[in-house]
C-alpha positions as CSV (number, residue, x, y, z in Angstrom):
1,M,-10.2,4.7,8.9
2,K,-7.7,2.3,10.6
3,C,-4.7,0.6,8.4
4,P,-5.4,-2.9,7.9
5,S,-3.4,-5.1,9.9
6,S,-3.0,-7.8,6.7
7,G,-3.8,-8.2,3.3
8,L,-3.4,-7.0,-0.2
9,Y,-2.5,-3.5,-0.8
10,A,-3.2,-2.5,-4.4
11,I,-1.7,0.4,-6.0
12,T,-2.7,1.8,-9.1
13,D,-1.1,1.0,-12.4
14,P,-2.7,4.1,-14.8
15,Q,-0.2,4.3,-17.7
16,N,-1.9,4.0,-20.9
17,K,-5.2,3.6,-19.3
18,S,-8.3,5.8,-19.3
19,A,-9.9,7.2,-16.5
20,Q,-12.7,4.5,-16.8
21,Q,-10.5,1.9,-17.1
22,I,-8.6,2.7,-14.2
23,L,-11.9,2.9,-12.0
24,T,-12.8,-0.4,-13.3
25,E,-9.9,-2.3,-12.5
26,V,-10.0,-0.8,-9.2
27,E,-13.4,-1.6,-8.2
28,L,-12.5,-5.3,-9.6
29,V,-9.4,-5.5,-7.4
30,I,-11.5,-4.3,-4.3
31,K,-14.2,-7.1,-5.2
32,G,-11.0,-9.6,-5.2
33,G,-10.1,-9.0,-1.8
34,A,-8.0,-5.7,-1.7
35,V,-8.0,-4.4,1.7
36,M,-6.4,-0.7,0.7
37,I,-6.1,1.3,-2.2
38,Q,-3.3,3.6,-3.3
39,Y,-3.3,6.0,-6.3
40,R,0.1,6.1,-7.7
41,D,0.6,8.2,-11.1
42,K,3.7,9.7,-12.2
43,N,2.1,11.6,-15.3
44,P,-1.5,12.6,-14.1
45,L,-4.0,14.3,-16.5
46,D,-7.1,15.0,-14.0
47,K,-5.2,13.8,-10.7
48,I,-8.1,15.5,-8.8
49,G,-11.2,14.2,-10.5
50,L,-9.6,10.8,-10.8
51,S,-8.7,10.6,-7.1
52,R,-12.1,12.0,-6.3
53,Q,-14.0,9.3,-7.9
54,L,-11.5,6.5,-7.1
55,L,-12.0,7.5,-3.1
56,Q,-15.7,7.4,-3.9
57,C,-15.1,3.8,-5.0
58,C,-13.2,2.9,-2.0
59,Q,-15.9,4.5,0.5
60,R,-18.7,2.3,-1.5
61,Y,-16.8,-0.7,-0.1
62,Q,-15.4,0.8,3.3
63,I,-11.7,0.6,2.4
64,P,-9.0,3.1,2.9
65,F,-7.9,5.0,-0.3
66,I,-4.4,6.4,0.0
67,I,-2.5,8.9,-2.0
68,N,1.0,8.2,-3.2
69,D,3.5,11.4,-2.7
70,D,0.9,14.4,-2.2
71,I,0.2,15.6,0.9
72,E,-1.5,18.4,-0.5
73,L,-4.1,16.1,-2.8
74,A,-4.4,14.0,-0.2
75,K,-5.9,17.0,1.7
76,E,-8.0,18.6,-0.9
77,I,-10.0,15.3,-1.7
78,N,-10.1,14.1,2.1
79,A,-8.2,11.2,1.2
80,D,-7.9,8.6,4.2
81,G,-4.1,9.2,4.3
82,V,-1.1,9.4,2.0
83,H,2.0,7.3,1.2
84,L,5.5,9.2,1.3
85,G,8.9,8.5,0.1
86,K,12.1,10.0,1.6
87,D,11.7,13.2,-0.8
88,D,7.9,13.7,-0.6
89,G,7.6,15.8,2.8
90,E,7.9,15.0,6.3
91,I,5.8,12.9,8.7
92,E,5.2,15.8,11.0
93,Y,4.3,18.3,8.0
94,A,1.8,15.4,6.7
95,R,0.0,14.5,10.2
96,A,-0.6,18.4,10.9
97,Q,-2.4,18.7,7.4
98,L,-4.5,15.6,7.5
99,G,-5.1,14.7,11.1
100,N,-4.8,12.4,13.7
101,N,-7.2,9.9,11.9
102,A,-5.3,10.0,8.7
103,I,-3.1,6.8,7.6
104,I,0.4,7.7,6.9
105,G,3.0,5.4,5.4
106,V,6.6,5.7,4.7
107,S,8.8,4.0,2.3
108,C,11.9,2.6,3.9
109,Y,13.4,0.8,1.5
110,N,15.9,-1.5,3.2
111,D,16.6,0.8,6.2
112,L,15.1,-0.4,9.7
113,N,16.6,2.3,11.6
114,Y,14.8,4.7,9.6
115,A,11.6,2.7,10.0
116,I,12.0,2.6,13.9
117,A,12.2,6.4,13.8
118,A,9.4,7.0,11.5
119,E,7.4,4.9,13.7
120,K,8.3,6.9,17.0
121,K,6.8,10.0,14.5
122,G,3.6,8.5,14.6
123,V,3.3,6.6,11.1
124,D,0.8,3.8,10.3
125,N,2.7,1.6,8.4
126,V,6.3,1.2,7.1
127,A,6.6,-0.1,3.6
128,F,10.3,-2.3,2.8
129,G,11.5,-3.2,-0.7
130,R,11.9,-4.0,-3.6
131,F,12.5,-7.5,-2.8
132,F,11.9,-9.1,-6.1
133,P,12.8,-7.5,-9.9
134,S,9.9,-5.3,-10.9
135,S,9.0,-3.3,-13.6
136,S,7.2,-0.4,-11.9
137,K,10.4,0.1,-9.9
138,P,13.4,-1.1,-12.3
139,L,15.9,1.1,-10.6
140,A,14.6,0.7,-7.0
141,A,17.5,-1.0,-4.8
142,P,16.8,-4.3,-3.3
143,A,15.9,-5.1,-0.1
144,D,16.8,-8.3,2.1
145,L,14.4,-10.9,4.0
146,K,16.6,-10.1,7.0
147,T,15.1,-6.4,7.2
148,L,11.9,-7.9,7.2
149,K,12.6,-10.8,10.1
150,D,14.2,-7.9,12.0
151,A,11.3,-5.5,11.5
152,R,9.2,-8.3,13.1
153,Q,11.0,-8.2,16.3
154,K,11.0,-4.4,16.5
155,I,8.1,-2.7,15.1
156,T,4.5,-2.8,16.0
157,I,2.8,-1.2,13.2
158,P,1.6,-3.0,10.1
159,I,5.0,-3.6,8.0
160,V,4.4,-3.6,4.0
161,A,6.7,-5.2,1.1
162,I,6.8,-4.1,-2.1
163,G,8.5,-4.8,-5.2
164,G,7.8,-7.5,-7.9
165,I,5.7,-9.6,-5.7
166,L,3.5,-12.8,-7.5
167,P,1.6,-14.9,-5.8
168,E,4.0,-17.4,-6.2
169,N,6.7,-15.4,-4.0
170,G,4.5,-13.4,-1.5
171,Q,4.3,-16.0,0.9
172,I,8.2,-15.8,1.5
173,L,7.4,-12.4,2.5
174,L,4.4,-12.9,5.0
175,N,6.7,-15.6,6.6
176,A,9.6,-13.4,6.8
177,G,7.4,-10.9,8.6
178,A,5.2,-8.6,6.3
179,D,1.8,-7.9,6.7
180,L,0.7,-6.4,3.7
181,L,2.0,-7.1,0.2
182,A,1.6,-3.9,-1.7
183,V,1.4,-4.9,-5.6
184,I,1.2,-2.8,-9.0
185,G,1.8,-4.9,-11.7
186,G,0.9,-8.1,-10.7
187,V,-2.6,-7.3,-10.2
188,F,-3.6,-4.6,-12.6
189,Q,-3.5,-6.9,-15.6
190,E,-5.9,-9.2,-17.3
191,N,-8.2,-10.8,-15.3
192,T,-7.9,-8.1,-12.3
193,Q,-10.5,-9.6,-10.1
194,Q,-9.0,-13.0,-10.0
195,S,-5.5,-11.9,-9.6
196,A,-6.4,-10.1,-6.6
197,Q,-8.1,-13.0,-5.2
198,A,-4.8,-15.1,-5.7
199,Y,-2.9,-12.8,-3.7
200,Q,-5.7,-12.4,-0.9
201,A,-5.3,-16.5,-0.7
202,L,-2.2,-16.2,1.0
203,F,-3.6,-14.4,3.8
204,P,-5.7,-16.2,6.7
205,P,-9.3,-15.5,7.1
206,L,-9.9,-12.6,9.2
207,D,-11.4,-14.5,12.0
208,E,-8.5,-16.8,12.1
209,L,-6.3,-14.0,12.1
210,I,-8.0,-12.1,15.5
211,K,-7.5,-15.6,17.2
212,T,-3.6,-15.5,16.6
213,K,-3.5,-11.9,18.1
214,L,-5.3,-12.6,20.9
């Protein structure tokens, strides 16, 4: 699968939840319009079993399933790709392990030069953030809107924004240059499907998006 060019990029929030609850929430988020799912779990009990079930769920809806941090896990379950922080392995190693068709994303924080270098190495998306206070990443360094604006001028692959994003502030990031909004806590809560719909409503319909790129 190709990396989506626009939309809600939902990242799992598994803390204090059963595997079944996580699966149910992910399916509801997809039904709400999410275009890509990332499995992120810092304290997994059964990461192989759960990630395989999540992959199957995403396959039913024909959207990409990405593993956070773990190249080996992504390879073992044949996930659609991996997302790498600066300390999670080399881009070249991930590509060699996962193949040319894998979606490889990287966290660039507030570093445009790192993003430019990563694009030259063949990644499929670059993520900047955090842009707003975030309960999921409370200690993450802040990123500037100017970084998104500059990236829009110099980066040709999809640009992801992350960190404290709500339906109320997401449009600011899209206007600045983000293509995808990566969301954890703001979407995996009560009324999960409706929450996803609120984010996805920020994006133009697919046919309208295609026209703007012709």
